[in-house]
TORKEVO-182189 format. One record per residue (C-alpha): x, y, z. Coordinates in Angstrom, 3 decimals. Example, Ala and Ser with C-alpha at 12.3 -4.5 7.8 and 13.67 -1.06 7.14 Angstrom:
BEGIN
          x          y          z
     12.300     -4.500      7.800
     13.670     -1.060      7.140
This chain:
BEGIN
          x          y          z
     13.046     11.954     -0.069
     10.954     12.310     -3.014
      7.537     13.769     -2.061
      6.080     12.765     -5.275
      6.460      9.110     -4.498
      4.069      7.178     -2.312
      5.741      6.071      0.904
      6.408      2.643      2.386
      7.409      1.677      5.888
      8.473     -1.877      6.870
     11.091     -3.561      8.668
     12.372     -6.190     11.331
     12.946     -6.700     14.808
     16.699     -7.223     15.609
     16.271    -10.591     17.158
     18.809    -12.549     14.919
     19.979    -13.105     11.506
     17.608    -13.072      8.479
     17.053    -16.291      6.536
     15.787    -17.545      3.265
     12.143    -17.237      4.526
     12.673    -13.530      5.009
     14.027    -13.152      1.651
     11.065    -14.934     -0.153
      8.593    -13.253      2.143
      9.731     -9.649      2.137
     13.294     -8.902      1.281
     13.135     -9.687     -2.414
     10.034     -7.333     -2.593
     11.737     -4.502     -0.737
     14.652     -4.405     -3.170
     12.178     -3.816     -5.848
     10.038     -1.442     -3.876
     12.911      0.865     -3.079
     13.138      2.009     -6.927
      9.322      2.820     -7.018
      8.701      4.225     -3.591
     10.035      6.373     -0.844
     11.059      3.484      1.467
     11.669      3.521      5.244
     13.049      0.276      6.705
     12.940      0.219     10.526
     15.163     -1.735     12.727
     12.508     -2.236     15.459
     14.360     -2.555     18.505
     11.735     -1.117     20.898
      9.273     -3.827     19.822
     11.763     -6.396     21.008
     11.083     -5.288     24.605
      7.851     -7.066     24.721
      9.727    -10.399     25.073
     13.174     -9.143     26.209
     12.610     -7.460     29.649
     16.135     -7.915     31.209
     19.699     -6.541     30.470
     20.877     -9.923     29.254
     18.436     -9.554     26.290
     18.540     -6.096     25.776
     22.290     -5.386     25.824
     23.119     -6.904     22.431
     20.315     -4.996     20.608
     22.855     -2.516     19.051
     25.100     -5.427     17.723
     22.096     -7.169     16.410
     20.765     -3.980     14.740
     24.148     -3.734     12.817
     23.896     -7.422     11.874
     20.450     -6.566     10.318
     21.906     -3.819      8.321
     24.480     -6.184      7.049
     21.656     -8.497      5.861
     19.989     -5.562      4.388
     23.020     -4.498      2.194
     23.859     -7.906      1.146
     20.601     -8.529     -0.635
     20.608     -5.167     -2.200
     18.753     -2.770     -0.141
     20.613      0.678     -0.855
     20.966      3.539      1.800
     21.258      5.901     -0.888
     17.792      5.063     -2.023
     15.893      4.194      1.244
     16.026      5.361      4.854
     17.412      2.473      7.140
     16.880      3.618     10.749
     16.814      2.434     14.432
     13.455      2.896     16.062
     15.001      3.619     19.674
     16.776      6.754     17.957
     13.488      8.360     17.281
     12.036      9.382     20.656
      9.123     11.119     19.081
      7.575      7.587     18.140
      6.921      6.830     21.799
      5.330     10.360     22.286
      2.747      9.559     19.276
      2.302      6.004     20.635
      1.214      7.476     23.943
     -1.294      9.834     22.118
     -2.551      6.977     20.014
     -3.075      4.634     22.754
     -5.977      6.922     23.872
     -7.865      6.004     20.746
     -7.789      2.387     21.202
     -9.682      0.406     23.742
     -8.354     -2.567     25.627
    -10.885     -4.987     24.029
     -9.952     -3.885     20.541
     -6.314     -4.446     21.418
     -7.173     -8.026     22.703
     -8.828     -8.989     19.350
     -5.528     -8.631     17.530
     -4.995    -12.336     16.530
     -1.343    -12.327     16.722
     -1.316    -11.335     20.351
     -3.248    -14.577     21.051
     -0.508    -16.378     18.980
      2.434    -14.823     20.720
      0.896    -15.507     24.118
      0.482    -19.199     23.274
      3.833    -19.764     21.697
      5.755    -18.005     24.520
      3.335    -19.402     27.310
      2.430    -15.873     28.571
     -0.730    -16.053     30.778
     -1.071    -12.242     31.178
      0.177    -10.007     28.487
      2.174     -6.957     29.519
      1.066     -3.390     28.624
      3.910     -3.234     26.118
      2.776     -6.433     24.352
     -0.937     -5.194     24.303
      0.185     -1.836     23.045
      2.517     -3.514     20.343
      0.045     -2.668     17.430
     -0.286      0.984     18.726
      3.666      1.583     18.729
      3.440     -0.066     15.153
      0.781      2.507     14.223
      3.081      5.256     15.325
      6.069      3.723     13.272
      3.796      3.933     10.228
      1.982      7.178     10.854
      5.100      9.180     11.999
      6.433      9.088      8.433
      2.884      9.328      6.772
      3.358      6.018      5.036
      0.823      5.048      2.249
      1.680      1.341      2.081
      2.707     -1.220      4.624
      4.281     -4.306      3.071
      3.459     -7.171      5.786
      2.939    -10.885      5.778
     -0.660    -12.185      6.086
     -0.514    -12.668      9.628
      0.388     -8.932     10.159
     -2.381     -7.569      8.229
     -4.700     -7.138     11.505
     -1.839     -4.865     12.858
     -2.245     -2.559      9.836
     -5.960     -2.602     10.437
     -5.432     -1.044     13.940
     -3.229      1.585     12.375
     -5.985      2.401      9.784
     -8.570      2.800     12.655
     -6.246      5.149     14.515
     -5.556      7.281     11.362
     -9.243      7.568     10.749
    -10.225      8.358     14.364
     -7.441     10.947     14.650
     -8.359     12.602     11.209
    -12.076     12.740     12.383
    -11.463     13.882     15.956
     -8.864     16.536     15.219
     -7.664     17.245     11.763
     -6.847     15.443      8.441
     -3.277     14.784      8.999
     -2.674     11.222      8.223
     -3.267      9.094      5.057
     -4.984      6.007      5.873
     -2.534      3.236      4.981
     -3.020     -0.038      3.256
     -1.519     -3.361      3.895
      0.661     -4.659      0.951
      0.590     -8.507      1.130
      3.595     -9.896     -0.597
      3.078    -12.646     -3.272
      6.084    -14.731     -1.876
      4.150    -16.098      0.950
      6.078    -18.104      3.630
      8.769    -20.509      3.219
      8.375    -23.956      4.711
     11.272    -24.743      7.294
     13.900    -27.457      6.653
     12.151    -29.771      9.215
      8.731    -29.566      7.388
      7.198    -27.135      9.796
      4.833    -24.438      8.431
      7.388    -21.803      8.223
     10.990    -20.887      8.855
     11.493    -19.554     12.452
     14.668    -18.418     14.320
     13.227    -19.743     17.462
     12.711    -23.167     16.131
     16.141    -23.216     14.316
     14.857    -24.724     11.108
     16.283    -21.901      9.067
     18.943    -21.310      6.429
     20.493    -17.927      7.124
     21.546    -15.433      4.394
     24.879    -15.471      6.188
     25.381    -19.131      6.169
     28.704    -20.403      4.549
     28.593    -23.117      1.782
     29.629    -25.910      4.305
     26.591    -24.879      6.669
     24.171    -24.789      3.851
     25.362    -28.429      2.656
     24.806    -29.788      6.145
     21.420    -28.285      6.574
     20.157    -29.478      3.202
     21.593    -32.877      4.050
     19.441    -33.018      7.080
     16.285    -31.584      5.389
     12.911    -33.258      5.978
     11.484    -35.013      2.882
      8.855    -37.507      2.136
      8.444    -39.683      5.326
      6.486    -42.408      3.319
      9.572    -43.021      1.089
     11.600    -45.661      2.815
     14.116    -46.323     -0.182
     15.211    -44.531     -3.423
     13.104    -46.992     -5.444
      9.859    -46.083     -3.775
      7.646    -43.584     -5.647
      7.895    -40.217     -3.884
      5.515    -37.213     -3.214
      6.401    -33.778     -4.360
      3.540    -31.851     -2.985
      4.487    -30.476      0.287
      8.083    -31.937      0.153
     10.466    -29.140      1.493
     13.195    -30.109     -0.850
     11.241    -29.583     -3.849
      9.590    -26.442     -2.451
     13.158    -24.861     -2.217
     14.045    -26.140     -5.646
     11.122    -24.223     -6.936
     12.141    -21.084     -5.210
     15.750    -21.106     -5.784
     16.897    -23.548     -8.495
     16.965    -21.482    -11.762
     17.659    -24.577    -13.661
     14.055    -25.495    -14.589
     14.873    -28.508    -16.758
     16.867    -29.879    -13.864
     14.074    -29.495    -11.454
     11.498    -30.870    -13.745
     13.590    -34.026    -14.430
     14.244    -34.429    -10.565
     10.514    -34.408     -9.997
      9.641    -36.734    -12.920
     12.264    -39.361    -11.479
     11.191    -38.833     -7.873
      7.641    -39.678     -8.422
      8.736    -42.816    -10.365
     11.249    -43.915     -7.640
     14.262    -43.401    -10.034
     16.213    -40.898     -7.908
     17.392    -40.931     -4.348
     17.273    -38.193     -1.822
     20.925    -37.749     -1.822
     21.099    -36.647     -5.571
     17.913    -34.334     -4.993
     19.532    -32.795     -1.969
     22.965    -32.397     -3.346
     21.599    -30.467     -6.543
     19.430    -28.359     -4.113
     22.756    -27.431     -2.015
     24.269    -26.421     -5.312
     21.407    -24.385     -6.331
     21.130    -22.610     -3.038
     24.899    -21.865     -2.765
     24.717    -20.512     -6.265
     21.890    -18.133     -5.221
     23.784    -17.220     -1.972
     27.205    -16.411     -3.633
     26.375    -12.886     -4.747
     24.709    -12.088     -1.272
     27.812    -13.487      0.328
     30.169    -11.314     -1.922
     28.209     -8.270     -1.194
     28.148     -8.962      2.527
     31.970     -9.477      2.435
     32.251     -5.785      1.037
     30.767     -4.389      4.358
     31.590     -7.228      7.044
     33.866     -5.768      9.764
     33.082     -2.094      8.671
     31.301     -1.226     11.956
     31.938      2.419     11.706
     30.174      2.676      8.091
     27.342      0.407      9.270
     26.688      2.761     12.374
     27.014      5.795     10.056
     24.208      4.234      7.896
     22.003      3.861     10.857
     22.894      7.287     12.365
     22.058      9.063      9.138
     18.927      7.002      8.368
     17.757      7.808     11.993
     18.380     11.494     11.711
     16.161     11.484      8.452
     13.420      9.360     10.110
     13.399     11.670     13.253
     13.073     14.897     11.170
      9.869     13.313      9.502
      8.691     12.161     13.005
      9.293     15.631     14.583
      7.105     17.377     11.694
      4.327     14.948     12.194
      4.456     15.308     15.919
      4.247     19.097     15.633
      1.359     18.927     13.329
     -0.516     16.451     15.800
      0.075     18.522     18.768
     -1.026     21.804     16.837
     -4.281     19.839     15.754
     -4.811     18.889     19.376
     -4.532     22.495     20.578
     -1.576     21.522     22.771
      1.089     23.520     20.760
């Protein structure tokens, strides 16, 4: 790794395939960032344990980790430039998390806004210690590689603030070891779901996945939510908040075509069928190079495992150095 570059840590839980919302929100930015920073991309399988507490749910984690690497490679993340690693293969992170948990009070952990969201969405009446400790383990992920920047969505900014507090408290109480990382909020924002919901979500199933084939994309676009007030093609339509046009703006590089569709839509001169047909063509055009790159690696399980193994060794080497510094600063080693 280039010690003259600033460091970044970000990643995903291996809970299923990545979709267009992930691309707009983070993946597009990550591909660019890997040329400017030392990037660590974590496959955060330990974080899935907060909502996967039985064998049926945990037994497929390694397979999903491989699928996640496949998604990364397909969009242009390069293991020659960045470190792709599996969290559970770096045991030092749990040691650091245990130390850091003593710097965070229970009331502080309970104030993390996303905790309440997860409890509400999953109907959890009492959080497990693991769920409560989620931001602390995340802090250990970030600080073990001494990351300077953490690219996150707006909803994860509060987690990075916990990391910042832990870094400051450790530096003040023991020794100046950690940089105080900053959240890097992506400009892409969130992508509305195909059903018009606030954002794409694997749990809701309103996604177009990076791994979807052409026929699947066509089918999903055909069933997309549009303007509910528009009963027939000759009715004037609304563009604002209309998922079909949000996707046209995000993925259709034919700007003249998009402008023409919008103009005719508000005048009631074009039907949803034409608008959706052209969107499906645009999406498949966008996904074609991603599919082609995916095909280069698909089925090469040994190579994908090797990428994870080599990246995990690099991440573990960094974590071991950091843990040694931490224990020496505490007078334990």
